[in-house]
C-alpha positions as protocol buffer text, in pm:
chain_id: "A"
residue {
  index: 1
  type: MET
  ca { x: 16820 y: 6143 z: 13096 }
}
residue {
  index: 2
  type: ALA
  ca { x: 16606 y: 6433 z: 12979 }
}
residue {
  index: 3
  type: ASN
  ca { x: 16269 y: 6393 z: 12810 }
}
residue {
  index: 4
  type: GLN
  ca { x: 16206 y: 6034 z: 12916 }
}
residue {
  index: 5
  type: TYR
  ca { x: 15857 y: 5924 z: 12825 }
}
residue {
  index: 6
  type: ILE
  ca { x: 15657 y: 5613 z: 12750 }
}
residue {
  index: 7
  type: ILE
  ca { x: 15473 y: 5579 z: 12420 }
}
residue {
  index: 8
  type: LEU
  ca { x: 15137 y: 5405 z: 12393 }
}
residue {
  index: 9
  type: SER
  ca { x: 15118 y: 5302 z: 12031 }
}
residue {
  index: 10
  type: THR
  ca { x: 14763 y: 5200 z: 11938 }
}
residue {
  index: 11
  type: CYS
  ca { x: 14739 y: 4948 z: 11656 }
}
residue {
  index: 12
  type: GLY
  ca { x: 14365 y: 4945 z: 11601 }
}
residue {
  index: 13
  type: HIS
  ca { x: 14078 y: 5145 z: 11748 }
}
residue {
  index: 14
  type: PHE
  ca { x: 14072 y: 5206 z: 12123 }
}
residue {
  index: 15
  type: GLU
  ca { x: 13820 y: 5432 z: 12294 }
}
residue {
  index: 16
  type: GLN
  ca { x: 13968 y: 5754 z: 12431 }
}
residue {
  index: 17
  type: ASN
  ca { x: 13847 y: 5684 z: 12785 }
}
residue {
  index: 18
  type: VAL
  ca { x: 14032 y: 5349 z: 12779 }
}
residue {
  index: 19
  type: LEU
  ca { x: 14353 y: 5515 z: 12662 }
}
residue {
  index: 20
  type: ASP
  ca { x: 14312 y: 5785 z: 12926 }
}
residue {
  index: 21
  type: ALA
  ca { x: 14275 y: 5521 z: 13201 }
}
residue {
  index: 22
  type: ILE
  ca { x: 14584 y: 5335 z: 13077 }
}
residue {
  index: 23
  type: GLN
  ca { x: 14781 y: 5659 z: 13059 }
}
residue {
  index: 24
  type: HIS
  ca { x: 14677 y: 5741 z: 13416 }
}
residue {
  index: 25
  type: ASP
  ca { x: 14776 y: 5392 z: 13540 }
}
residue {
  index: 26
  type: ILE
  ca { x: 15121 y: 5413 z: 13382 }
}
residue {
  index: 27
  type: GLU
  ca { x: 15197 y: 5769 z: 13489 }
}
residue {
  index: 28
  type: LYS
  ca { x: 15082 y: 5697 z: 13846 }
}
residue {
  index: 29
  type: GLU
  ca { x: 15276 y: 5373 z: 13890 }
}
residue {
  index: 30
  type: PHE
  ca { x: 15586 y: 5428 z: 13677 }
}
residue {
  index: 31
  type: HIS
  ca { x: 15632 y: 5807 z: 13716 }
}
residue {
  index: 32
  type: PHE
  ca { x: 15701 y: 5879 z: 13351 }
}
residue {
  index: 33
  type: PRO
  ca { x: 15486 y: 6092 z: 13120 }
}
residue {
  index: 34
  type: VAL
  ca { x: 15295 y: 5906 z: 12850 }
}
residue {
  index: 35
  type: GLN
  ca { x: 15253 y: 6006 z: 12487 }
}
residue {
  index: 36
  type: LYS
  ca { x: 14992 y: 5837 z: 12268 }
}
residue {
  index: 37
  type: ASN
  ca { x: 15026 y: 5775 z: 11896 }
}
residue {
  index: 38
  type: ASP
  ca { x: 14869 y: 5564 z: 11625 }
}
residue {
  index: 39
  type: CYS
  ca { x: 15072 y: 5266 z: 11510 }
}
residue {
  index: 40
  type: SER
  ca { x: 15151 y: 5247 z: 11141 }
}
residue {
  index: 41
  type: LEU
  ca { x: 15276 y: 4890 z: 11170 }
}
residue {
  index: 42
  type: ASP
  ca { x: 15172 y: 4658 z: 10886 }
}
residue {
  index: 43
  type: ILE
  ca { x: 15093 y: 4343 z: 11085 }
}
residue {
  index: 44
  type: ALA
  ca { x: 15001 y: 4132 z: 10780 }
}
residue {
  index: 45
  type: LYS
  ca { x: 15358 y: 4004 z: 10748 }
}
residue {
  index: 46
  type: PHE
  ca { x: 15334 y: 3860 z: 11102 }
}
residue {
  index: 47
  type: TYR
  ca { x: 15020 y: 3657 z: 11031 }
}
residue {
  index: 48
  type: CYS
  ca { x: 15054 y: 3279 z: 11041 }
}
residue {
  index: 49
  type: PRO
  ca { x: 14774 y: 3125 z: 10830 }
}
residue {
  index: 50
  type: GLY
  ca { x: 14826 y: 2778 z: 10977 }
}
residue {
  index: 51
  type: ARG
  ca { x: 14755 y: 2907 z: 11326 }
}
residue {
  index: 52
  type: ARG
  ca { x: 14528 y: 3197 z: 11225 }
}
residue {
  index: 53
  type: GLN
  ca { x: 14725 y: 3410 z: 11471 }
}
residue {
  index: 54
  type: TYR
  ca { x: 14997 y: 3674 z: 11474 }
}
residue {
  index: 55
  type: ASP
  ca { x: 15358 y: 3608 z: 11569 }
}
residue {
  index: 56
  type: ALA
  ca { x: 15418 y: 3807 z: 11888 }
}
residue {
  index: 57
  type: ASN
  ca { x: 15797 y: 3766 z: 11870 }
}
residue {
  index: 58
  type: GLY
  ca { x: 15804 y: 3918 z: 11522 }
}
residue {
  index: 59
  type: ILE
  ca { x: 15575 y: 4207 z: 11616 }
}
residue {
  index: 60
  type: LEU
  ca { x: 15767 y: 4278 z: 11936 }
}
residue {
  index: 61
  type: GLY
  ca { x: 16101 y: 4274 z: 11755 }
}
residue {
  index: 62
  type: TYR
  ca { x: 15975 y: 4504 z: 11483 }
}
residue {
  index: 63
  type: LEU
  ca { x: 15812 y: 4744 z: 11729 }
}
residue {
  index: 64
  type: SER
  ca { x: 16140 y: 4755 z: 11920 }
}
residue {
  index: 65
  type: GLU
  ca { x: 16328 y: 4841 z: 11599 }
}
residue {
  index: 66
  type: ILE
  ca { x: 16093 y: 5120 z: 11488 }
}
residue {
  index: 67
  type: SER
  ca { x: 16050 y: 5276 z: 11833 }
}
residue {
  index: 68
  type: PRO
  ca { x: 16145 y: 5644 z: 11830 }
}
residue {
  index: 69
  type: ALA
  ca { x: 16500 y: 5694 z: 11954 }
}
residue {
  index: 70
  type: ASN
  ca { x: 16387 y: 5948 z: 12211 }
}
residue {
  index: 71
  type: ALA
  ca { x: 16120 y: 5719 z: 12363 }
}
residue {
  index: 72
  type: PHE
  ca { x: 16217 y: 5551 z: 12689 }
}
residue {
  index: 73
  type: LYS
  ca { x: 15964 y: 5267 z: 12652 }
}
residue {
  index: 74
  type: THR
  ca { x: 15712 y: 5182 z: 12381 }
}
residue {
  index: 75
  type: LEU
  ca { x: 15401 y: 4975 z: 12440 }
}
residue {
  index: 76
  type: GLY
  ca { x: 15199 y: 4847 z: 12142 }
}
residue {
  index: 77
  type: LEU
  ca { x: 14827 y: 4795 z: 12202 }
}
residue {
  index: 78
  type: PHE
  ca { x: 14652 y: 4549 z: 11971 }
}
residue {
  index: 79
  type: ARG
  ca { x: 14321 y: 4368 z: 11910 }
}
residue {
  index: 80
  type: ILE
  ca { x: 14465 y: 4057 z: 11745 }
}
residue {
  index: 81
  type: ASP
  ca { x: 14529 y: 3696 z: 11849 }
}
residue {
  index: 82
  type: LEU
  ca { x: 14896 y: 3667 z: 11952 }
}
residue {
  index: 83
  type: TYR
  ca { x: 15110 y: 3356 z: 11987 }
}
residue {
  index: 84
  type: ILE
  ca { x: 15466 y: 3252 z: 12052 }
}
residue {
  index: 85
  type: PRO
  ca { x: 15593 y: 2917 z: 11920 }
}
residue {
  index: 86
  type: ILE
  ca { x: 15587 y: 2742 z: 12259 }
}
residue {
  index: 87
  type: LEU
  ca { x: 15237 y: 2857 z: 12361 }
}
residue {
  index: 88
  type: THR
  ca { x: 14894 y: 2836 z: 12202 }
}
residue {
  index: 89
  type: TYR
  ca { x: 14832 y: 3204 z: 12273 }
}
residue {
  index: 90
  type: ILE
  ca { x: 14955 y: 3492 z: 12489 }
}
residue {
  index: 91
  type: PHE
  ca { x: 14795 y: 3805 z: 12634 }
}
residue {
  index: 92
  type: GLY
  ca { x: 15110 y: 4015 z: 12602 }
}
residue {
  index: 93
  type: GLN
  ca { x: 15487 y: 4007 z: 12588 }
}
residue {
  index: 94
  type: ALA
  ca { x: 15770 y: 4244 z: 12678 }
}
residue {
  index: 95
  type: LEU
  ca { x: 16146 y: 4248 z: 12672 }
}
residue {
  index: 96
  type: LEU
  ca { x: 16284 y: 4210 z: 13025 }
}
residue {
  index: 97
  type: ASN
  ca { x: 16454 y: 4541 z: 13107 }
}
residue {
  index: 98
  type: GLY
  ca { x: 16380 y: 4634 z: 12747 }
}
residue {
  index: 99
  type: HIS
  ca { x: 16214 y: 4926 z: 12583 }
}
residue {
  index: 100
  type: ALA
  ca { x: 15927 y: 4749 z: 12403 }
}
residue {
  index: 101
  type: GLY
  ca { x: 15619 y: 4549 z: 12490 }
}
residue {
  index: 102
  type: ILE
  ca { x: 15294 y: 4441 z: 12325 }
}
residue {
  index: 103
  type: ILE
  ca { x: 14950 y: 4361 z: 12463 }
}
residue {
  index: 104
  type: SER
  ca { x: 14633 y: 4246 z: 12292 }
}
residue {
  index: 105
  type: LEU
  ca { x: 14267 y: 4260 z: 12395 }
}
residue {
  index: 106
  type: TYR
  ca { x: 14179 y: 3961 z: 12178 }
}
residue {
  index: 107
  type: ARG
  ca { x: 14207 y: 3675 z: 12431 }
}
residue {
  index: 108
  type: LEU
  ca { x: 14075 y: 3888 z: 12717 }
}
residue {
  index: 109
  type: ARG
  ca { x: 13718 y: 3888 z: 12583 }
}
residue {
  index: 110
  type: ASN
  ca { x: 13454 y: 3690 z: 12775 }
}
residue {
  index: 111
  type: GLU
  ca { x: 13293 y: 3574 z: 12450 }
}
residue {
  index: 112
  type: LEU
  ca { x: 13590 y: 3346 z: 12374 }
}
residue {
  index: 113
  type: TYR
  ca { x: 13511 y: 3150 z: 12689 }
}
residue {
  index: 114
  type: GLY
  ca { x: 13134 y: 3117 z: 12645 }
}
residue {
  index: 115
  type: LEU
  ca { x: 13055 y: 3407 z: 12878 }
}
residue {
  index: 116
  type: GLU
  ca { x: 12848 y: 3719 z: 12823 }
}
residue {
  index: 117
  type: SER
  ca { x: 13032 y: 4020 z: 12687 }
}
residue {
  index: 118
  type: ASN
  ca { x: 13140 y: 4266 z: 12957 }
}
residue {
  index: 119
  type: ASN
  ca { x: 13339 y: 4570 z: 12845 }
}
residue {
  index: 120
  type: ASP
  ca { x: 13425 y: 4680 z: 13200 }
}
residue {
  index: 121
  type: VAL
  ca { x: 13579 y: 4341 z: 13281 }
}
residue {
  index: 122
  type: LEU
  ca { x: 13760 y: 4341 z: 12945 }
}
residue {
  index: 123
  type: ILE
  ca { x: 13921 y: 4679 z: 13009 }
}
residue {
  index: 124
  type: TYR
  ca { x: 14014 y: 4590 z: 13368 }
}
residue {
  index: 125
  type: ARG
  ca { x: 14189 y: 4273 z: 13243 }
}
residue {
  index: 126
  type: PHE
  ca { x: 14363 y: 4474 z: 12971 }
}
residue {
  index: 127
  type: ARG
  ca { x: 14492 y: 4724 z: 13227 }
}
residue {
  index: 128
  type: LYS
  ca { x: 14627 y: 4438 z: 13444 }
}
residue {
  index: 129
  type: VAL
  ca { x: 14814 y: 4286 z: 13151 }
}
residue {
  index: 130
  type: ILE
  ca { x: 14958 y: 4627 z: 13065 }
}
residue {
  index: 131
  type: MET
  ca { x: 15084 y: 4676 z: 13421 }
}
residue {
  index: 132
  type: HIS
  ca { x: 15232 y: 4324 z: 13412 }
}
residue {
  index: 133
  type: GLU
  ca { x: 15418 y: 4379 z: 13086 }
}
residue {
  index: 134
  type: MET
  ca { x: 15537 y: 4722 z: 13199 }
}
residue {
  index: 135
  type: GLY
  ca { x: 15674 y: 4550 z: 13509 }
}
residue {
  index: 136
  type: HIS
  ca { x: 15884 y: 4324 z: 13284 }
}
residue {
  index: 137
  type: MET
  ca { x: 16006 y: 4627 z: 13091 }
}
residue {
  index: 138
  type: PHE
  ca { x: 16129 y: 4770 z: 13423 }
}
residue {
  index: 139
  type: GLY
  ca { x: 16311 y: 4450 z: 13519 }
}
residue {
  index: 140
  type: LEU
  ca { x: 16052 y: 4252 z: 13718 }
}
residue {
  index: 141
  type: ILE
  ca { x: 16021 y: 3877 z: 13670 }
}
residue {
  index: 142
  type: HIS
  ca { x: 15718 y: 3664 z: 13753 }
}
residue {
  index: 143
  type: CYS
  ca { x: 15611 y: 3665 z: 14117 }
}
residue {
  index: 144
  type: HIS
  ca { x: 15461 y: 3385 z: 14324 }
}
residue {
  index: 145
  type: HIS
  ca { x: 15242 y: 3610 z: 14537 }
}
residue {
  index: 146
  type: PRO
  ca { x: 14886 y: 3510 z: 14437 }
}
residue {
  index: 147
  type: GLU
  ca { x: 14746 y: 3863 z: 14408 }
}
residue {
  index: 148
  type: CYS
  ca { x: 15051 y: 4039 z: 14260 }
}
residue {
  index: 149
  type: VAL
  ca { x: 15005 y: 4175 z: 13908 }
}
residue {
  index: 150
  type: MET
  ca { x: 15344 y: 4017 z: 13825 }
}
residue {
  index: 151
  type: ARG
  ca { x: 15216 y: 3664 z: 13883 }
}
residue {
  index: 152
  type: SER
  ca { x: 15228 y: 3463 z: 13562 }
}
residue {
  index: 153
  type: SER
  ca { x: 14898 y: 3446 z: 13373 }
}
residue {
  index: 154
  type: THR
  ca { x: 14853 y: 3148 z: 13147 }
}
residue {
  index: 155
  type: TYR
  ca { x: 14473 y: 3145 z: 13168 }
}
residue {
  index: 156
  type: MET
  ca { x: 14201 y: 3406 z: 13198 }
}
residue {
  index: 157
  type: GLU
  ca { x: 14129 y: 3290 z: 13552 }
}
residue {
  index: 158
  type: ASP
  ca { x: 14487 y: 3381 z: 13648 }
}
residue {
  index: 159
  type: ILE
  ca { x: 14428 y: 3739 z: 13537 }
}
residue {
  index: 160
  type: ASP
  ca { x: 14093 y: 3760 z: 13715 }
}
residue {
  index: 161
  type: GLN
  ca { x: 14237 y: 3631 z: 14044 }
}
residue {
  index: 162
  type: LYS
  ca { x: 14519 y: 3882 z: 14076 }
}
residue {
  index: 163
  type: GLU
  ca { x: 14498 y: 4248 z: 14163 }
}
residue {
  index: 164
  type: MET
  ca { x: 14606 y: 4542 z: 13951 }
}
residue {
  index: 165
  type: LYS
  ca { x: 14889 y: 4622 z: 14190 }
}
residue {
  index: 166
  type: PHE
  ca { x: 15236 y: 4501 z: 14277 }
}
residue {
  index: 167
  type: CYS
  ca { x: 15307 y: 4306 z: 14596 }
}
residue {
  index: 168
  type: THR
  ca { x: 15542 y: 4476 z: 14844 }
}
residue {
  index: 169
  type: ALA
  ca { x: 15854 y: 4300 z: 14714 }
}
residue {
  index: 170
  type: CYS
  ca { x: 15779 y: 4375 z: 14347 }
}
residue {
  index: 171
  type: TYR
  ca { x: 15677 y: 4733 z: 14428 }
}
residue {
  index: 172
  type: THR
  ca { x: 16005 y: 4794 z: 14611 }
}
residue {
  index: 173
  type: LEU
  ca { x: 16218 y: 4647 z: 14332 }
}
residue {
  index: 174
  type: LEU
  ca { x: 16017 y: 4830 z: 14066 }
}
residue {
  index: 175
  type: HIS
  ca { x: 16073 y: 5167 z: 14228 }
}
residue {
  index: 176
  type: GLN
  ca { x: 16442 y: 5095 z: 14279 }
}
residue {
  index: 177
  type: ASN
  ca { x: 16465 y: 5016 z: 13908 }
}
residue {
  index: 178
  type: ILE
  ca { x: 16269 y: 5330 z: 13815 }
}
residue {
  index: 179
  type: ALA
  ca { x: 16498 y: 5546 z: 14029 }
}
residue {
  index: 180
  type: ALA
  ca { x: 16807 y: 5386 z: 13871 }
}
residue {
  index: 181
  type: SER
  ca { x: 16668 y: 5439 z: 13519 }
}
residue {
  index: 182
  type: LYS
  ca { x: 16607 y: 5808 z: 13589 }
}
residue {
  index: 183
  type: GLN
  ca { x: 16972 y: 5850 z: 13687 }
}
residue {
  index: 184
  type: LYS
  ca { x: 17104 y: 5711 z: 13358 }
}
């Protein structure tokens, strides 16, 4: 398929150096060019006043619908508190083998856990969650290897304990899936 690329759709302000680091991570690991754009998504309709959070399923579904037809994958970057009905909060969500995913910085901030603010740690966590959700978009499920980026992350400690890389098994499957997707 010609002109395959991944879109980083920023829904809120993100520093250019952060977006550049994310772009580098994705292009290096997934071997697709990345295009950045500003999201024009009106998230107000996804706000749940009772929870004071945003419905991740609704946002993900809508982002999937409005994704440009010529984009291979679209990743929405947010700064809002996300939830799904069965969990109190989530860091991100993606469609398995799908073309859309969302990630939010909101729950990755030290201040929510009584710790001192640390922007470097925040961005490193954010990049891990992005790699994790991108893995889902390329067909990877959760992994049991303790340091694999595809290990499930329910709590902040889970994110901090894993690396920003795929274990050997996930890496192999990921690159098989990437090769197959480039042949379509």
